[in-house]
C-alpha atoms as an extended CHARMM CRD file, in Angstrom:
* protein
*
        75  EXT
         1         1  MET       CA             10.2700000000       35.0690000000      -58.3080000000  PROA      1               0.0000000000
         2         2  LYS       CA              6.7450000000       34.2980000000      -58.9180000000  PROA      2               0.0000000000
         3         3  ILE       CA              5.2040000000       31.1360000000      -60.2390000000  PROA      3               0.0000000000
         4         4  PRO       CA              3.4220000000       31.4500000000      -63.5820000000  PROA      4               0.0000000000
         5         5  LYS       CA             -0.5780000000       31.7510000000      -63.2400000000  PROA      5               0.0000000000
         6         6  LYS       CA             -1.0360000000       28.5110000000      -65.2270000000  PROA      6               0.0000000000
         7         7  TYR       CA              0.2150000000       26.5520000000      -62.1150000000  PROA      7               0.0000000000
         8         8  ALA       CA             -2.0410000000       28.3090000000      -59.7570000000  PROA      8               0.0000000000
         9         9  ASN       CA             -4.5410000000       25.1780000000      -59.2740000000  PROA      9               0.0000000000
        10        10  ILE       CA             -1.3510000000       22.9210000000      -58.6220000000  PROA      10              0.0000000000
        11        11  LEU       CA              0.1580000000       25.3240000000      -56.2940000000  PROA      11              0.0000000000
        12        12  PHE       CA             -3.1280000000       25.6830000000      -54.4680000000  PROA      12              0.0000000000
        13        13  ALA       CA             -3.5510000000       21.9560000000      -54.0640000000  PROA      13              0.0000000000
        14        14  PHE       CA             -0.0820000000       21.6450000000      -52.7720000000  PROA      14              0.0000000000
        15        15  VAL       CA             -0.2350000000       24.4150000000      -50.1280000000  PROA      15              0.0000000000
        16        16  MET       CA             -3.7870000000       23.2150000000      -48.9750000000  PROA      16              0.0000000000
        17        17  SER       CA             -2.5850000000       19.7050000000      -48.8140000000  PROA      17              0.0000000000
        18        18  LEU       CA              0.4480000000       20.3620000000      -47.1010000000  PROA      18              0.0000000000
        19        19  LEU       CA             -1.2640000000       22.6890000000      -44.5110000000  PROA      19              0.0000000000
        20        20  MET       CA             -4.2830000000       20.2850000000      -44.0050000000  PROA      20              0.0000000000
        21        21  ALA       CA             -2.1840000000       17.1780000000      -43.6730000000  PROA      21              0.0000000000
        22        22  ALA       CA              0.0960000000       18.6130000000      -41.2400000000  PROA      22              0.0000000000
        23        23  ILE       CA             -2.5920000000       19.8490000000      -39.1070000000  PROA      23              0.0000000000
        24        24  MET       CA             -4.7700000000       16.7790000000      -39.1020000000  PROA      24              0.0000000000
        25        25  SER       CA             -1.8680000000       14.2590000000      -38.6500000000  PROA      25              0.0000000000
        26        26  GLY       CA             -0.6290000000       16.3550000000      -35.8070000000  PROA      26              0.0000000000
        27        27  VAL       CA             -4.0320000000       16.6820000000      -34.0520000000  PROA      27              0.0000000000
        28        28  LEU       CA             -4.6860000000       13.0050000000      -34.5250000000  PROA      28              0.0000000000
        29        29  THR       CA             -1.2110000000       11.9210000000      -33.3270000000  PROA      29              0.0000000000
        30        30  ALA       CA             -1.7180000000       13.9540000000      -30.1050000000  PROA      30              0.0000000000
        31        31  LEU       CA             -5.1610000000       12.5900000000      -29.6330000000  PROA      31              0.0000000000
        32        32  PHE       CA             -4.1820000000        8.9830000000      -30.2560000000  PROA      32              0.0000000000
        33        33  ALA       CA             -0.5840000000        8.6630000000      -29.1850000000  PROA      33              0.0000000000
        34        34  GLY       CA             -0.3930000000       11.6780000000      -26.9150000000  PROA      34              0.0000000000
        35        35  ILE       CA              2.3450000000       14.2060000000      -26.8330000000  PROA      35              0.0000000000
        36        36  ASN       CA              5.3420000000       12.6790000000      -25.4630000000  PROA      36              0.0000000000
        37        37  ASN       CA              9.0260000000       12.5350000000      -26.2810000000  PROA      37              0.0000000000
        38        38  GLN       CA              8.2410000000       10.6610000000      -29.6270000000  PROA      38              0.0000000000
        39        39  PHE       CA              5.6350000000       13.0710000000      -30.5600000000  PROA      39              0.0000000000
        40        40  ILE       CA              7.6180000000       14.7580000000      -33.2980000000  PROA      40              0.0000000000
        41        41  SER       CA              8.6410000000       11.5050000000      -35.0060000000  PROA      41              0.0000000000
        42        42  GLN       CA              5.1780000000        9.9330000000      -34.8020000000  PROA      42              0.0000000000
        43        43  TRP       CA              3.5710000000       13.3760000000      -36.2490000000  PROA      43              0.0000000000
        44        44  GLY       CA              6.2670000000       12.9690000000      -38.9710000000  PROA      44              0.0000000000
        45        45  ARG       CA              5.2190000000        9.3080000000      -39.8560000000  PROA      45              0.0000000000
        46        46  ALA       CA              1.7820000000       10.3890000000      -39.6210000000  PROA      46              0.0000000000
        47        47  PHE       CA              2.3200000000       13.1880000000      -42.0610000000  PROA      47              0.0000000000
        48        48  ILE       CA              4.3570000000       11.0870000000      -44.6130000000  PROA      48              0.0000000000
        49        49  HSD       CA              1.5760000000        8.6850000000      -44.8320000000  PROA      49              0.0000000000
        50        50  ALA       CA             -1.4500000000       11.6390000000      -45.0510000000  PROA      50              0.0000000000
        51        51  TRP       CA              0.1360000000       14.0170000000      -47.4220000000  PROA      51              0.0000000000
        52        52  PRO       CA              0.3170000000       11.8580000000      -50.6500000000  PROA      52              0.0000000000
        53        53  ILE       CA             -3.3970000000       11.1720000000      -50.0140000000  PROA      53              0.0000000000
        54        54  ALA       CA             -4.2580000000       14.8230000000      -49.3930000000  PROA      54              0.0000000000
        55        55  PHE       CA             -2.6430000000       16.0320000000      -52.4030000000  PROA      55              0.0000000000
        56        56  PRO       CA             -4.6320000000       14.1550000000      -55.0690000000  PROA      56              0.0000000000
        57        57  ALA       CA             -7.4900000000       14.4370000000      -53.0870000000  PROA      57              0.0000000000
        58        58  ILE       CA             -7.5050000000       18.3320000000      -53.1810000000  PROA      58              0.0000000000
        59        59  PHE       CA             -7.7680000000       17.9560000000      -57.0240000000  PROA      59              0.0000000000
        60        60  VAL       CA            -11.0080000000       15.6950000000      -56.7490000000  PROA      60              0.0000000000
        61        61  VAL       CA            -12.5890000000       17.8720000000      -53.6800000000  PROA      61              0.0000000000
        62        62  ALA       CA            -11.8490000000       21.2370000000      -54.5660000000  PROA      62              0.0000000000
        63        63  PRO       CA            -14.0590000000       21.5390000000      -57.7880000000  PROA      63              0.0000000000
        64        64  ILE       CA            -16.9820000000       19.9950000000      -56.0000000000  PROA      64              0.0000000000
        65        65  VAL       CA            -16.7680000000       22.1850000000      -52.8920000000  PROA      65              0.0000000000
        66        66  ARG       CA            -16.5040000000       25.3850000000      -55.2590000000  PROA      66              0.0000000000
        67        67  LYS       CA            -19.6820000000       24.0770000000      -57.0530000000  PROA      67              0.0000000000
        68        68  ILE       CA            -21.3850000000       23.6490000000      -53.5400000000  PROA      68              0.0000000000
        69        69  VAL       CA            -20.2090000000       27.1410000000      -52.4160000000  PROA      69              0.0000000000
        70        70  THR       CA            -21.6320000000       28.5340000000      -55.4460000000  PROA      70              0.0000000000
        71        71  LEU       CA            -25.0350000000       26.9140000000      -54.8900000000  PROA      71              0.0000000000
        72        72  LEU       CA            -25.2840000000       28.1340000000      -51.5100000000  PROA      72              0.0000000000
        73        73  THR       CA            -24.1050000000       31.7120000000      -52.0000000000  PROA      73              0.0000000000
        74        74  GLU       CA            -25.8830000000       34.6110000000      -53.7680000000  PROA      74              0.0000000000
        75        75  SER       CA            -24.3020000000       36.0880000000      -56.6450000000  PROA      75              0.0000000000
């Protein structure tokens, strides 16, 4: 089952924010808390806090980034 095209921007923001929040919270958890027995639970807590910020931020940031990329690239 495919999602209708009209939801493409929401799906993009959902997937992008999910992946970026997971990657960044994992990296920062490893850097600041270390990889230990509690790593997965600490990473999960960090992700739970990061993702609600990342999801709406994509809606604000993505159009700005698209404009910057358009200005910096040839048509």
